[in-house]
BAZA-799461 format. One line per 2 residues: number of its first residue (from 1); for each residue x, y, z of N, C-alpha, C. Coordinates in Angstrom, 2 decimals. Atoms other than C-alpha are relative to their C-alpha. Example, Ala and Ser with C-alpha at 12.3 -4.5 7.8 and 13.67 -1.06 7.14 Angstrom:
BEGIN
1 = 0.89,-1.19,0.00,12.30,-4.50,7.80,0.90,1.20,0.00; -0.82,-1.19,-0.06,13.67,-1.06,7.14,-0.77,1.09,0.73
! end
This chain:
BEGIN
1 = 0.71,-0.93,0.86,-16.02,77.77,-17.98,-0.24,-0.59,-1.39; 0.09,0.60,1.35,-15.28,76.01,-21.29,-0.98,-1.17,-0.02
3 = 0.94,1.12,-0.11,-17.25,72.96,-20.09,-1.45,0.48,-0.08; 1.34,-0.57,-0.01,-20.32,75.14,-19.46,-0.42,0.45,-1.40
5 = 0.27,-0.45,1.37,-20.05,76.66,-22.95,-0.29,-1.19,-0.90; 0.17,1.23,0.79,-19.69,73.19,-24.47,-1.38,-0.59,0.23
7 = 1.29,0.58,-0.35,-22.77,71.94,-22.62,-1.15,0.82,-0.60; 1.05,-0.88,0.52,-24.83,74.97,-23.66,-0.12,-0.10,-1.52
9 = 0.03,0.13,1.46,-23.84,74.63,-27.33,-0.61,-1.33,-0.42; 0.57,1.31,0.28,-24.72,70.93,-27.24,-1.52,0.02,0.15
11 = 1.43,-0.10,-0.25,-28.15,71.78,-25.80,-0.69,0.82,-1.08; 0.58,-0.90,0.98,-28.73,74.55,-28.37,0.00,-0.56,-1.42
13 = -0.06,0.60,1.35,-28.00,72.28,-31.35,-1.39,-0.42,-0.45; 1.31,0.35,0.55,-31.07,71.93,-33.56,0.04,-1.39,-0.62
15 = 0.09,1.31,0.64,-32.29,68.77,-35.27,0.85,-0.04,-1.28; -0.78,-0.08,1.24,-30.67,69.90,-38.54,1.50,-0.01,0.29
17 = -1.41,0.00,-0.41,-27.37,70.53,-36.71,0.46,-1.41,0.32; -0.31,1.41,-0.33,-27.46,66.95,-35.39,0.13,-0.83,-1.27
19 = -0.07,0.71,1.28,-28.14,65.68,-38.90,1.30,0.33,-0.74; -1.26,-0.44,0.63,-25.19,67.71,-40.21,1.20,-0.68,0.66
21 = -1.08,0.66,-0.74,-22.95,66.29,-37.48,0.07,-1.49,-0.34; 0.06,1.42,0.37,-24.13,62.73,-38.26,0.55,-0.21,-1.40
23 = -0.48,0.09,1.38,-23.42,63.36,-41.95,1.52,-0.03,-0.06; -1.47,-0.05,0.00,-19.78,64.23,-41.20,0.63,-1.25,0.62
25 = -0.48,1.26,-0.59,-19.34,61.18,-38.98,-0.09,-1.14,-1.02; 0.18,1.01,1.04,-20.71,59.02,-41.80,1.00,0.18,-1.13
27 = -0.97,-0.30,1.07,-18.48,60.75,-44.37,1.39,-0.49,0.39; -1.33,0.44,-0.47,-15.37,60.10,-42.25,0.08,-1.53,0.06
29 = 0.04,1.48,-0.05,-16.43,56.45,-41.74,0.14,-0.59,-1.39; -0.04,0.48,1.39,-17.01,55.93,-45.46,1.39,0.24,-0.60
31 = -1.34,-0.34,0.50,-13.70,57.67,-46.25,1.04,-1.00,0.50; -0.92,1.00,-0.58,-11.84,55.29,-43.89,-0.15,-1.35,-0.70
33 = 0.27,1.27,0.69,-13.51,52.29,-45.54,0.57,0.03,-1.43; -0.48,-0.15,1.38,-12.65,53.61,-49.04,1.53,-0.06,-0.05
35 = -1.48,0.00,-0.04,-8.97,54.22,-48.11,0.53,-1.42,0.21; -0.44,1.38,-0.29,-8.58,50.73,-46.62,-0.41,-0.97,-1.12
37 = 0.42,0.81,1.14,-10.55,49.23,-49.53,0.97,0.17,-1.17; -0.99,-0.27,1.06,-8.05,50.88,-51.91,1.29,-0.79,0.26
39 = -1.19,0.79,-0.36,-5.17,49.23,-50.02,-0.26,-1.48,-0.30; 0.38,1.40,0.27,-7.01,45.88,-50.22,-0.05,-0.26,-1.50
41 = 0.09,0.13,1.46,-7.60,46.48,-53.95,1.39,-0.22,-0.61; -1.38,0.15,0.49,-3.83,46.81,-54.50,0.61,-1.33,0.44
43 = -0.52,1.29,-0.50,-3.18,43.66,-52.44,-0.82,-1.16,-0.54; 0.88,0.98,0.67,-5.18,41.57,-54.94,0.47,-1.45,0.19
45 = -0.51,1.37,-0.08,-2.92,38.49,-54.89,-0.20,-0.61,1.38; 0.16,0.50,-1.37,-2.98,38.16,-51.10,-1.48,-0.19,0.34
47 = 1.43,0.05,-0.33,-6.71,38.91,-50.77,-0.68,-1.21,-0.65; 0.68,1.08,0.71,-7.78,36.38,-53.41,0.70,-1.35,0.15
49 = -0.71,1.29,0.01,-5.09,33.67,-53.62,0.17,-0.60,1.40; -0.24,0.50,-1.36,-4.46,33.46,-49.86,-1.29,-0.04,0.81
51 = 1.18,-0.08,-0.87,-7.68,34.62,-48.14,-1.26,-0.59,-0.63; 1.28,0.42,0.60,-10.62,34.14,-50.51,0.03,-1.46,-0.44
53 = -0.07,1.37,0.51,-9.46,30.91,-52.16,0.72,-0.96,0.95; -0.62,0.85,-1.01,-7.72,29.59,-49.02,-0.88,-1.16,0.43
55 = 0.89,1.10,-0.43,-10.78,27.59,-47.82,-0.32,-1.01,-1.10; 0.22,0.94,1.11,-10.94,25.93,-51.27,1.13,-1.03,-0.09
57 = -1.17,0.89,0.07,-7.51,24.31,-50.76,-0.09,-1.10,1.06; 0.05,1.17,-0.90,-7.17,20.86,-49.16,0.92,0.17,1.21
59 = -0.93,-0.20,-1.11,-4.27,22.10,-46.97,-0.40,1.15,0.92; 0.51,-1.05,-0.88,-6.44,24.75,-45.28,0.02,-0.52,1.44
61 = -0.14,0.47,-1.40,-5.83,24.57,-41.46,-1.22,-0.70,0.58; 1.23,0.60,-0.53,-9.47,23.77,-40.65,-0.17,-1.44,-0.47
63 = 0.15,1.35,0.55,-9.51,20.73,-42.95,1.00,-0.96,0.63; -1.03,0.84,-0.63,-6.27,19.43,-41.42,-0.44,-0.43,1.40
65 = 0.47,0.29,-1.37,-7.72,19.68,-37.89,-1.18,-0.96,-0.04; 1.19,0.86,0.10,-11.06,18.15,-38.92,0.36,-1.39,-0.51
67 = -0.46,1.30,0.50,-9.22,15.37,-40.78,0.55,-0.86,1.15; -0.56,0.71,-1.16,-7.31,14.45,-37.61,-1.10,-0.47,0.96
69 = 1.13,0.36,-0.87,-10.54,14.51,-35.57,-0.80,-1.15,-0.62; 0.75,1.04,0.72,-12.31,12.40,-38.23,0.72,-1.34,0.05
71 = -0.81,1.23,-0.08,-9.45,9.86,-38.22,-0.09,-0.61,1.39; 0.07,0.46,-1.39,-9.60,9.67,-34.42,-1.36,-0.64,0.30
73 = 1.36,0.51,-0.24,-13.38,9.14,-34.42,-0.30,-1.22,-0.87; 0.22,1.13,0.89,-13.24,6.74,-37.35,-0.74,0.34,-1.27
75 = 0.64,-0.46,1.23,-14.76,8.88,-40.14,1.04,0.65,-0.91; -1.15,-0.50,0.75,-11.64,9.23,-42.26,-0.40,0.72,-1.30
77 = 0.38,-0.54,1.31,-13.47,10.01,-45.53,-0.71,1.36,0.07; 0.79,-1.22,-0.14,-15.37,13.01,-44.12,0.77,1.27,-0.38
79 = -0.75,-1.24,0.21,-12.67,15.72,-44.13,1.43,-0.24,-0.51; -1.34,0.32,0.51,-9.55,13.94,-45.43,-0.06,-0.12,-1.52
81 = 0.02,0.01,1.46,-9.14,14.80,-49.12,1.20,0.78,-0.53; -1.15,-0.69,0.63,-6.48,16.03,-51.52,-0.44,1.17,-0.86
83 = 0.52,-1.08,0.86,-8.72,18.27,-53.63,-1.52,0.05,0.09; 1.45,-0.16,0.01,-12.23,19.70,-53.54,-0.48,-0.08,-1.45
85 = 0.38,0.29,1.40,-14.10,18.51,-56.65,-0.88,1.07,-0.66; 0.74,-1.04,0.72,-15.25,21.85,-58.08,0.95,1.08,-0.51
87 = -0.76,-1.11,0.57,-14.00,24.74,-60.17,-0.78,1.30,0.18; 0.63,-1.32,-0.08,-14.67,28.46,-59.89,0.19,0.69,-1.34
89 = -0.06,-0.65,1.31,-15.49,30.34,-63.06,-0.70,1.35,0.03; 0.65,-1.31,0.17,-16.49,33.85,-64.16,-0.66,0.01,-1.37
91 = 0.74,0.13,1.26,-19.21,33.91,-66.82,-0.47,1.33,-0.56; 0.37,-1.32,0.52,-19.67,37.66,-67.27,1.25,0.83,-0.27
93 = -1.16,-0.81,0.40,-17.37,40.26,-68.85,0.61,0.76,1.17; -0.50,-0.79,-1.13,-17.11,42.38,-65.73,0.01,-0.76,1.31
95 = 0.12,0.81,-1.22,-17.41,39.49,-63.27,1.20,0.07,0.92; -1.22,0.02,-0.82,-13.80,39.41,-62.08,0.30,1.38,0.57
97 = -0.24,-1.37,-0.49,-13.47,43.20,-61.84,-0.98,0.37,1.09; 1.05,-0.28,-1.00,-16.78,43.50,-59.97,0.30,-0.72,1.32
99 = -0.37,0.77,-1.19,-15.68,40.74,-57.57,1.18,0.63,0.73; -1.18,-0.65,-0.57,-12.36,42.53,-57.04,-0.40,1.25,0.79
101 = 0.44,-1.26,-0.64,-14.07,45.85,-56.20,-0.77,-0.28,1.29; 0.85,0.25,-1.16,-16.72,44.45,-53.83,0.71,-0.75,1.12
103 = -0.81,0.70,-1.02,-14.27,42.14,-52.06,0.90,0.99,0.72; -0.85,-1.05,-0.59,-11.98,45.13,-51.49,-0.79,0.88,0.97
105 = 0.87,-0.81,-0.88,-14.89,47.14,-50.02,-0.33,-0.77,1.27; 0.27,0.85,-1.18,-15.77,44.23,-47.70,1.20,-0.03,0.92
107 = -1.25,0.02,-0.80,-12.13,43.99,-46.56,0.21,1.35,0.67; -0.13,-1.35,-0.57,-12.09,47.78,-46.05,-0.92,0.21,1.18
109 = 0.96,-0.13,-1.10,-15.22,47.62,-43.87,0.46,-0.79,1.22; -0.44,0.85,-1.12,-13.85,44.76,-41.74,1.17,0.65,0.74
111 = -1.18,-0.62,-0.63,-10.50,46.51,-41.13,-0.35,1.32,0.67; 0.36,-1.33,-0.53,-12.13,49.92,-40.55,-1.07,-0.07,1.09
113 = 1.09,0.15,-0.96,-14.75,48.52,-38.13,0.23,0.76,1.32; -0.22,-0.75,-1.25,-13.11,49.94,-34.93,-0.14,1.51,-0.19
115 = 0.09,-1.45,0.26,-12.86,53.40,-36.53,-1.45,0.41,-0.23; 1.43,-0.29,0.24,-16.50,53.26,-37.72,-0.74,0.05,1.34
117 = 0.58,0.00,-1.35,-17.50,52.39,-34.12,0.34,1.28,0.75; -0.46,-1.23,-0.66,-15.43,55.31,-32.84,-0.78,1.21,-0.49
119 = 0.76,-1.12,0.57,-17.20,57.73,-35.21,-1.45,-0.01,0.49; 1.38,0.11,-0.50,-20.62,56.43,-34.16,-0.08,0.39,1.48
121 = -0.06,-0.35,-1.42,-19.60,56.76,-30.50,0.13,1.51,0.19; -0.18,-1.46,-0.07,-18.49,60.37,-31.07,-1.31,0.73,-0.22
123 = 1.30,-0.61,0.27,-21.96,61.13,-32.41,-0.95,-0.18,1.18; 0.92,0.33,-1.11,-23.78,59.43,-29.49,0.46,0.62,1.32
125 = -0.57,-0.37,-1.31,-21.44,60.46,-26.65,-0.44,1.35,0.59; 0.46,-1.26,-0.63,-22.59,64.14,-26.23,-1.27,-0.14,0.82
127 = 1.25,0.20,-0.74,-25.95,62.81,-24.99,0.15,-0.91,1.21; -0.25,0.90,-1.13,-24.31,60.54,-22.39,0.61,0.73,1.18
129 = -0.63,-0.57,-1.20,-23.07,61.16,-18.86,1.51,-0.11,-0.10; -1.47,-0.04,0.02,-19.41,61.82,-18.09,0.61,-1.38,0.23
131 = -0.50,1.36,-0.30,-18.88,58.31,-16.62,-0.17,-0.92,-1.21; 0.27,0.82,1.17,-20.47,56.72,-19.69,0.94,0.35,-1.15
133 = -0.94,-0.44,1.05,-18.25,58.80,-21.99,1.39,-0.58,0.24; -1.34,0.50,-0.34,-15.12,57.65,-20.16,0.19,-1.47,-0.33
135 = -0.09,1.43,0.32,-15.96,54.02,-20.94,0.05,-0.27,-1.50; -0.01,0.11,1.47,-15.74,54.71,-24.70,1.09,-0.93,-0.51
137 = -1.13,0.81,0.46,-12.30,53.15,-25.15,-0.24,-1.49,0.24; 0.29,1.38,-0.35,-13.34,49.97,-23.35,-1.08,-0.59,-0.89
139 = 1.11,0.45,0.85,-16.57,49.72,-25.35,0.48,-0.30,-1.42; -0.50,0.16,1.38,-14.85,50.19,-28.73,0.95,-1.19,-0.09
141 = -0.96,1.10,-0.01,-12.08,47.74,-27.80,-0.71,-1.35,0.06; 0.71,1.28,-0.18,-14.44,44.97,-26.61,-0.85,-0.32,-1.23
143 = 0.85,0.21,1.18,-16.88,45.45,-29.53,0.84,-0.40,-1.21; -0.89,0.32,1.13,-13.98,45.36,-32.02,0.57,-1.40,0.13
145 = -0.57,1.34,-0.24,-12.42,42.26,-30.42,-1.05,-1.07,-0.30; 1.09,0.96,0.25,-15.79,40.44,-30.49,-0.28,-0.13,-1.49
147 = 0.25,0.01,1.44,-16.31,41.43,-34.12,1.08,-0.78,-0.74; -1.11,0.68,0.67,-12.85,40.22,-35.18,0.04,-1.50,0.33
149 = 0.10,1.43,-0.36,-13.28,36.94,-33.25,-1.08,-0.66,-0.84; 1.10,0.51,0.83,-16.59,36.49,-35.07,0.41,-0.17,-1.46
151 = -0.50,0.07,1.38,-14.93,37.22,-38.43,0.92,-1.21,-0.18; -0.91,1.15,0.05,-12.20,34.65,-37.70,-0.77,-1.32,0.10
153 = 0.85,1.19,-0.14,-14.84,32.13,-36.60,-0.72,-0.29,-1.32; 0.68,0.15,1.28,-16.76,32.74,-39.81,0.92,-0.50,-1.10
155 = -0.97,0.36,1.04,-13.61,32.38,-41.92,0.56,-1.40,0.19; -0.67,1.29,-0.26,-12.03,29.36,-40.22,-0.95,-1.15,0.34
157 = 0.94,1.07,-0.36,-15.18,27.45,-39.20,-1.18,-0.05,-0.97; 1.22,0.01,0.82,-18.36,28.48,-41.06,0.31,-0.16,-1.48
159 = -0.33,0.03,1.43,-16.76,29.08,-44.48,0.48,-1.37,-0.47; -0.44,1.32,0.48,-14.80,25.79,-44.79,-1.05,-1.09,0.13
161 = 1.08,0.99,-0.15,-17.76,23.75,-43.46,-0.99,0.12,-1.15; 0.94,-0.26,1.09,-20.04,25.39,-46.04,0.57,-0.42,-1.34
163 = -0.65,0.32,1.28,-17.56,25.02,-48.90,0.17,-1.51,-0.15; -0.19,1.45,0.05,-16.79,21.39,-48.03,-1.32,-0.72,-0.29
165 = 1.29,0.67,0.19,-20.47,20.42,-47.86,-0.60,0.31,-1.38; 0.64,-0.40,1.26,-21.81,22.44,-50.83,0.87,-0.32,-1.21
167 = -0.92,0.27,1.10,-18.69,21.89,-52.96,0.07,-1.46,-0.38; -0.07,1.44,0.26,-18.87,18.12,-52.67,-1.38,-0.63,-0.21
169 = 1.36,0.54,0.11,-22.66,17.73,-52.74,-0.39,-0.21,-1.47; 0.44,0.30,1.36,-24.07,16.06,-55.87,-1.33,-0.74,0.03
171 = 1.28,0.72,0.15,-27.57,14.98,-56.90,0.19,-1.18,-0.93; -0.32,1.07,0.95,-26.02,12.84,-59.62,1.45,0.14,-0.45
173 = -1.37,-0.04,0.49,-22.57,11.89,-60.87,0.13,0.65,-1.36; 0.01,-0.63,1.32,-23.57,13.36,-64.24,0.06,1.52,0.07
175 = -0.01,-1.47,-0.18,-23.71,16.90,-62.77,1.32,0.41,0.65; -1.28,-0.49,-0.51,-20.38,18.68,-62.27,-0.18,1.36,0.68
177 = 0.07,-1.27,-0.72,-19.91,21.51,-59.77,1.00,1.00,-0.56; -0.79,-1.13,0.49,-18.63,24.62,-61.56,-0.70,1.26,0.49
179 = 0.67,-1.14,-0.64,-19.49,27.60,-59.35,0.44,1.33,-0.59; -0.32,-1.34,0.45,-19.68,31.20,-60.44,0.80,0.73,1.07
181 = -0.87,-0.74,-0.92,-17.08,33.53,-58.87,-0.81,0.81,1.01; 0.82,-0.84,-0.89,-19.76,35.85,-57.44,-0.72,-0.83,1.05
183 = 0.67,0.89,-0.94,-21.58,32.89,-55.83,0.95,-0.46,1.10; -1.02,0.45,-0.97,-18.40,31.62,-54.16,0.37,1.12,0.97
185 = -0.42,-1.14,-0.84,-17.35,35.07,-52.89,-1.14,0.44,0.92; 1.13,-0.40,-0.85,-20.86,35.87,-51.61,-0.16,-0.94,1.19
187 = 0.05,0.97,-1.09,-20.77,32.66,-49.53,1.06,0.34,1.06; -1.09,-0.36,-0.93,-17.41,33.64,-47.98,-0.34,1.29,0.73
189 = 0.33,-1.31,-0.59,-18.53,37.24,-47.42,-1.13,-0.11,1.02; 1.15,0.14,-0.90,-21.89,36.28,-45.87,0.39,-0.74,1.28
191 = -0.43,0.78,-1.17,-20.27,33.70,-43.55,0.82,0.86,0.96; -0.92,-0.80,-0.82,-17.63,36.15,-42.32,-0.72,1.18,0.65
193 = 0.69,-1.18,-0.53,-19.80,39.28,-41.92,-1.10,-0.41,0.98; 1.09,0.46,-0.89,-22.78,37.39,-40.39,0.56,-0.46,1.34
195 = -0.61,0.49,-1.25,-20.51,35.69,-37.83,0.55,1.16,0.82; -0.52,-1.18,-0.69,-18.82,39.00,-36.98,-1.09,0.77,0.73
197 = 1.12,-0.73,-0.61,-22.19,40.66,-36.30,-0.68,-0.80,1.10; 0.60,0.87,-1.04,-23.59,37.67,-34.35,0.81,0.05,1.29
199 = -0.87,-0.05,-1.18,-20.59,37.87,-32.01,-0.10,1.33,0.76; 0.27,-1.27,-0.69,-21.73,41.41,-31.09,-1.17,-0.13,0.97
201 = 1.16,0.24,-0.87,-24.60,39.84,-29.10,0.19,0.53,1.42; -0.18,-0.54,-1.38,-23.10,40.65,-25.62,-0.08,1.53,0.06
203 = 0.05,-1.47,0.06,-22.71,44.31,-26.65,-1.44,0.47,-0.16; 1.42,-0.34,0.22,-26.31,44.44,-27.90,-0.80,-0.18,1.28
205 = 0.71,0.26,-1.26,-27.59,42.89,-24.66,0.37,1.04,1.06; -0.46,-1.04,-0.94,-25.50,45.35,-22.62,-0.77,1.31,-0.22
207 = 0.70,-1.26,0.34,-27.08,48.33,-24.44,-1.49,-0.11,0.33; 1.43,0.20,-0.24,-30.62,46.90,-24.25,-0.31,-0.07,1.50
209 = 0.18,0.04,-1.46,-30.19,46.23,-20.50,0.12,1.40,0.58; -0.22,-1.39,-0.46,-28.90,49.78,-19.99,-1.24,0.86,-0.16
211 = 1.19,-0.82,0.28,-32.00,51.29,-21.59,-1.29,-0.62,0.56; 1.14,0.62,-0.68,-34.31,48.89,-19.70,-0.89,-0.87,-0.86
213 = 0.80,0.85,0.90,-35.55,46.81,-22.66,0.13,-1.47,0.39; -0.29,1.40,-0.33,-33.94,43.55,-21.47,0.44,-0.12,1.45
215 = -0.45,0.32,-1.36,-33.42,41.99,-18.02,0.55,-1.42,0.02; -0.52,1.38,-0.07,-31.48,38.86,-16.95,-1.09,-1.05,0.19
217 = 1.13,0.92,-0.20,-34.76,37.25,-15.80,-0.71,-0.31,-1.31; 0.64,0.16,1.30,-36.24,37.81,-19.25,0.83,-0.93,-0.90
219 = -0.91,0.83,0.80,-33.17,36.25,-20.91,-0.04,-1.46,0.45; 0.10,1.36,-0.53,-33.43,33.22,-18.60,-1.34,-0.64,-0.39
221 = 1.35,0.47,0.29,-37.18,32.91,-19.19,-0.12,-0.50,-1.44; 0.10,0.33,1.42,-36.80,32.85,-22.98,1.23,-0.75,-0.52
223 = -1.20,0.75,0.39,-33.66,30.66,-23.00,-0.34,-1.10,-1.03; 0.39,1.10,0.91,-35.49,27.76,-24.71,-0.35,0.54,-1.39
225 = 0.35,-0.63,1.28,-36.91,30.06,-27.39,1.27,0.48,-0.70; -1.28,-0.47,0.54,-33.43,31.54,-27.83,0.79,-1.14,-0.62
227 = -0.66,1.20,0.54,-32.07,28.02,-28.36,-0.51,-0.32,-1.40; 0.61,0.25,1.32,-34.51,27.56,-31.25,0.48,1.04,-1.01
229 = -0.46,-1.11,0.86,-33.54,30.98,-32.69,1.45,-0.23,-0.42; -1.41,0.29,0.26,-29.84,30.04,-32.41,0.14,-1.11,-1.04
231 = -0.04,1.12,0.96,-30.46,26.77,-34.27,-0.44,0.45,-1.39; 0.45,-0.55,1.29,-32.34,28.67,-36.99,1.10,0.83,-0.63
233 = -1.12,-0.81,0.48,-29.46,31.17,-37.28,1.13,-0.89,-0.52; -1.05,0.95,0.40,-26.99,28.27,-37.45,-0.34,-0.66,-1.33
235 = 0.45,0.64,1.25,-29.07,26.66,-40.20,0.11,0.96,-1.18; -0.08,-1.01,1.07,-29.08,29.95,-42.17,1.43,0.20,-0.47
237 = -1.38,-0.33,0.37,-25.33,30.59,-42.06,0.90,-1.21,-0.23; -0.79,1.22,0.23,-24.20,26.94,-42.36,-0.74,-0.93,-0.94
239 = 0.66,1.01,0.83,-24.90,24.02,-44.70,-0.95,-0.85,0.84; 1.03,0.73,-0.77,-27.90,21.82,-43.75,0.41,-1.38,0.50
241 = -0.35,1.27,-0.65,-25.98,19.08,-41.96,0.15,0.25,1.50; 0.09,-0.15,-1.46,-26.29,18.50,-38.20,1.34,0.37,0.62
243 = -1.32,-0.25,-0.59,-22.55,18.48,-37.44,0.39,1.46,-0.10; -0.35,-1.42,0.22,-22.00,21.96,-38.95,-0.84,0.91,0.88
245 = 0.91,-0.82,-0.81,-25.04,23.39,-37.16,0.36,-0.04,1.48; -0.42,0.15,-1.40,-23.87,22.04,-33.80,1.28,0.80,0.26
247 = -1.28,-0.71,-0.14,-20.33,23.43,-34.31,-0.21,1.50,0.07; 0.27,-1.45,0.05,-21.73,26.89,-35.10,-0.86,0.44,1.18
249 = 0.93,-0.40,-1.06,-24.51,26.91,-32.48,0.64,0.05,1.39; -0.64,0.04,-1.33,-22.20,26.09,-29.51,0.57,1.36,0.41
251 = -0.51,-1.31,-0.43,-20.27,29.43,-29.49,-1.08,1.06,0.14; 1.10,-0.96,-0.11,-23.52,31.36,-30.06,-0.73,-0.17,1.33
253 = 0.64,0.28,-1.29,-25.09,29.65,-27.04,0.88,0.47,1.17; -0.94,-0.49,-1.03,-21.96,30.47,-25.00,-0.11,1.52,0.10
255 = 0.16,-1.46,0.04,-22.32,34.11,-26.09,-1.31,0.42,0.68; 1.29,-0.29,-0.64,-25.96,34.03,-24.95,0.11,-0.07,1.51
257 = -0.21,0.15,-1.44,-24.95,32.78,-21.50,0.85,1.15,0.55; -0.84,-1.15,-0.39,-22.26,35.49,-21.31,-0.86,1.26,0.05
259 = 0.90,-1.15,0.06,-24.95,38.02,-22.27,-0.88,0.08,1.24; 0.81,0.04,-1.24,-27.09,36.90,-19.28,0.83,0.52,1.17
261 = -0.92,-0.44,-1.05,-24.09,37.42,-16.99,0.22,1.52,-0.08; -0.22,-1.44,0.21,-23.47,40.90,-18.49,-1.24,0.78,0.42
263 = 1.27,-0.66,-0.34,-27.13,41.84,-18.15,-0.19,0.06,1.52; 0.11,0.05,-1.47,-27.09,40.76,-14.47,0.95,1.02,0.65
265 = -1.00,-0.94,-0.53,-23.93,42.82,-13.84,-0.47,1.44,-0.17; 0.53,-1.36,0.27,-25.55,45.93,-15.41,-1.10,0.34,0.99
267 = 1.13,-0.22,-0.93,-28.70,45.55,-13.27,0.52,0.21,1.42; -0.60,-0.15,-1.34,-26.61,45.11,-10.09,0.63,1.38,0.18
269 = -0.65,-1.31,-0.04,-24.63,48.24,-10.91,-1.03,1.12,0.12; 1.08,-0.99,-0.05,-27.82,50.23,-11.50,-0.67,0.03,1.37
271 = 0.60,0.09,-1.34,-29.28,48.99,-8.20,0.89,0.64,1.07; -0.96,-0.61,-0.93,-26.12,50.07,-6.31,-0.05,1.52,-0.08
273 = 0.09,-1.46,0.22,-26.34,53.56,-7.84,-1.27,0.56,0.61; 1.29,-0.41,-0.58,-30.03,53.83,-6.84,0.04,-0.02,1.52
275 = -0.14,0.11,-1.45,-29.18,52.71,-3.29,0.74,1.19,0.56; -0.83,-1.14,-0.44,-26.50,55.39,-2.94,-0.78,1.31,-0.07
277 = 0.79,-1.22,0.18,-28.89,58.05,-4.24,-1.11,0.14,1.05; 1.09,-0.03,-1.00,-31.65,57.08,-1.78,0.51,0.16,1.43
279 = -0.55,-0.10,-1.37,-29.33,56.95,1.26,0.30,1.44,0.40
! end
């Protein structure tokens, strides 16, 4: 009885009611981000000294690994160094405070990502079937895991490659690299967030296949074009050297192949359901 009432109320909801419901989901999402951003704001020393300025230090794990690889290959000077030759400075009165606030908000968004997904799912789920609703936990878990893997990839791979290349690049020995704090933080933030969102590709393909926009045949057909797009994306989020672009493009191409497999699995499942209905 209660299910019937629920269904009828969902059907009777007007456009304005849906907007009101969306507003509350957004408010709760923003509130979660603000709360976690406040925690990050209080953890200033850890956020900045350990996380933000970690890739600037010569003992950062990525540099150690790349140094060993470079020594093995015979390019010892590439990633083996004791100090990166640049300083970070703040040239505006509110520069450090502004950086503190926006970095805390970014950290709040990253940590609150699973909850934000949950709120968005709660808004979408009334329009879905019962079976689709039951897969909510799996969807949120997989999407969150992919996002966090992307964030880690951006932090441990894209960020140090970018900092190492741009921090050591010089047009002349007479020009010294003294970067503004906002410029440095924006590079870290863009690398981390962009990588996190790129790693959501399998989820995006899953949704697009579900609604009939994408098929596995289409993904196979445009694989070469996708390769070009991937290389362009790699060039955007990494410094303009071939090694960095290759390192970044490989996992994206793997994600694309996984997306084809997911799309094929979705189509097969849909075909099985249609078969059962026609029998």
